[in-house]
C-alpha positions, -999 to 999 in steps of 0.1 A, spaced: 449 -56 172 470 -27 160 444 -16 135 411 -21 153 392 0 128 394 -28 102 378 -55 122 348 -71 104 323 -70 132 297 -89 112 320 -119 111 321 -120 149 283 -124 152 271 -146 123 238 -153 140 227 -117 134 227 -121 96 194 -123 77 187 -146 48 161 -141 21 136 -162 39 138 -140 70 127 -110 49 94 -127 37 65 -114 58 46 -140 79 13 -136 62 -8 -159 41 -2 -158 3 -29 -144 -19 -39 -162 -51 -48 -144 -83 -84 -157 -79 -87 -141 -45 -74 -108 -59 -100 -111 -87 -128 -117 -62 -118 -86 -42 -118 -66 -75 -153 -78 -83 -165 -69 -48 -149 -35 -51 -165 -29 -85 -199 -39 -71 -196 -15 -42 -186 13 -66 -216 6 -88 -238 9 -58 -222 42 -48 -206 28 -17 -172 44 -21 -160 41 14 -168 4 16 -151 -1 -17 -120 16 -4 -120 -3 28 -124 -36 10 -95 -29 -13 -73 -18 16 -82 -47 39 -68 -74 16 -34 -63 2 -16 -92 -15 17 -90 5 28 -125 -5 19 -132 -41 33 -129 -76 38 -95 -93 8 -98 -116 -15 -102 -87 0 -72 -69 -5 -51 -101 -41 -63 -104 -48 -52 -68 -30 -19 -73 -52 -12 -104 -83 -20 -82 -72 5 -56 -65 31 -83 -100 25 -97 -115 32 -63 -94 64 -58 -103 76 -93 -140 69 -88 -140 88 -55 -123 117 -74 -149 116 -101 -179 116 -77 -166 139 -49 -146 170 -44 -109 168 -36 -116 185 -3 -136 154 8 -106 130 5 -98 138 41 -132 125 52 -126 92 35 -91 89 50 -103 98 85 -129 70 84 -102 44 77 -84 24 104 -47 31 110 -38 -2 92 -59 9 62 -43 43 62 -8 27 62 -19 5 33 -33 35 14 1 52 16 18 20 3 -6 20 -27 -2 57 -34 36 52 -37 32 20 -57 7 36 -81 28 67 -86 56 44 -98 35 27 -124 28 40 -159 -10 45 -153 -3 63 -120 23 85 -136 -4 98 -160 -26 107 -130 1 122 -108 -21 151 -97 -48 126 -84 -22 106 -65 -5 137 -50 -39 150 -39 -46 117 -21 -11 118 -6 -16 153 6 -50 147 23 -37 114 38 -7 131 54 -29 160 66 -52 135 84 -26 110 96 7 129 99 39 114 87 35 81 106 22 61 77 50 74 55 77 63 80 60 30 84 59 25 46 97 30 44 104 6 72 79 -21 65 91 -53 48 56 -61 36 53 -46 1 22 -42 -20 
């Protein structure tokens, strides 16, 4: 024990190690058909002018456990809702939409804003996504951002 700074502490407590299965969230998997049904429901609400209901529907059913193509499909659905709200309302009204969402929906919105900004179609509409990010943080504070970075459930 002369050089105590070189002790591998992780080797002393092997039960504290996480495997890949420990990192998978304990939620039901979402099939591509379910994501497509949600997209149809969202499009129907948008065509009827029910923008808040469309946003809530899209944010209530994130595909945490599914393949990447299903996640991209759902991200495109959320983006379509955000773009439709932008086309039919002023940017100053984004805060009203965000304030009418539950805290879980607000957290999911932040997750999708980050995901969409990292995608090619989101990069082209960076101003739209940054506008939504700004209004969401104005209403909710930094809590959803911190939870986004610490949550294992990815969209």
